[in-house]
C-alpha positions in Angstrom: 88.8 101.5 85.2 87.7 104.3 82.9 84.8 103.9 80.5 83.8 105.8 77.4 80.4 106.8 76.1 80.6 107.7 72.5 78.5 108.6 69.5 79.5 107.3 66.1 77.9 108.1 62.7 78.2 107.4 59.0 79.6 109.9 56.5 76.1 111.4 55.8 75.2 111.6 59.4 72.1 109.5 58.9 72.6 107.2 61.8 73.8 108.1 65.3 74.8 105.2 67.4 75.5 105.6 71.2 77.9 103.1 72.6 79.8 102.2 75.8 83.3 100.7 76.0 86.4 100.5 78.1 88.9 101.0 75.2 87.8 103.6 72.7 90.6 103.0 70.2 90.0 99.2 70.1 86.3 99.8 69.7 86.9 102.1 66.7 89.2 99.6 65.2 86.5 97.0 65.5 84.0 99.3 63.6 86.6 99.8 60.9 87.3 96.0 60.6 83.6 95.1 60.5 82.1 98.0 58.5 78.8 96.4 57.6 78.1 94.8 60.9 75.2 97.1 61.8 74.3 98.7 58.5 74.9 98.2 54.8 78.1 99.6 53.1 76.5 103.0 52.3 75.8 103.6 56.0 79.1 102.5 57.6 79.5 103.8 61.2 83.0 105.1 60.9 83.0 108.7 62.3 83.5 109.3 66.0 81.7 112.7 66.6 81.4 112.7 70.4 82.8 110.9 73.5 82.9 111.2 77.2 85.4 109.6 79.6 83.8 108.4 82.8 85.6 107.2 85.9 83.4 104.3 87.2 81.5 101.6 85.5 78.3 102.4 87.4 78.4 106.0 86.4 79.1 105.1 82.8 76.2 102.6 82.7 73.9 105.2 84.1 75.0 107.8 81.6 74.8 105.3 78.7 71.2 104.4 79.6 70.3 108.1 79.9 71.9 109.0 76.5 70.3 106.1 74.8 66.9 107.6 75.5 67.8 110.9 73.7 66.0 111.8 70.6 68.0 112.6 67.5 67.7 116.4 68.0 69.0 116.0 71.6 72.0 114.0 70.4 72.7 116.5 67.6 72.6 119.4 70.2 75.0 117.5 72.4 77.4 116.8 69.5 77.3 120.4 68.3 78.0 121.7 71.8 81.6 120.2 71.6 82.1 119.4 67.9 80.1 122.0 65.9 81.5 120.9 62.5 81.1 117.1 63.3 84.8 116.5 62.7 85.9 112.9 62.9 87.6 112.7 66.3 89.3 109.4 65.5 92.2 111.2 64.0 93.0 113.0 67.2 92.6 109.8 69.2 95.0 107.9 67.0 97.5 110.7 67.2 97.3 110.9 71.0 97.6 107.1 71.3 100.7 107.1 69.2 102.3 109.9 71.3 102.0 107.9 74.6 105.2 106.4 75.8 105.3 102.7 75.2 106.6 100.3 77.9 110.0 99.0 77.1 109.9 95.3 76.5 113.1 93.6 77.3 113.9 90.4 75.4 114.4 87.3 77.4 117.9 85.9 77.8 117.2 83.0 75.4 115.9 85.5 72.8 119.0 87.6 73.3 121.2 84.6 72.8 119.5 83.8 69.6 120.2 87.3 68.4 123.9 87.0 69.2 124.9 84.0 67.2 128.4 83.6 65.9 
């Protein structure tokens, strides 16, 4: 199962939070639903500025522990290496997620019978 290491920040780039998750879109939705969980309303963590996709849980945990020791200048350098303008990457993730083919759900026979009533 793939894991994601990410850095999320507030609108003023005052706080940089390193995180680890298995579903990046759901994690970002959680931050959106609970905006003041970690900080006050002026410092809402709502901008994804960096992420990595890692194949194994063990590698992801090692990378997360390593990145958690970074100083702010090290984190900024890493972000700027792939996202020089600190663009919110959430928009691209939401677009990519909406483009994926969805599995077709077939209604059960009883549900189909309820739909076809005379």
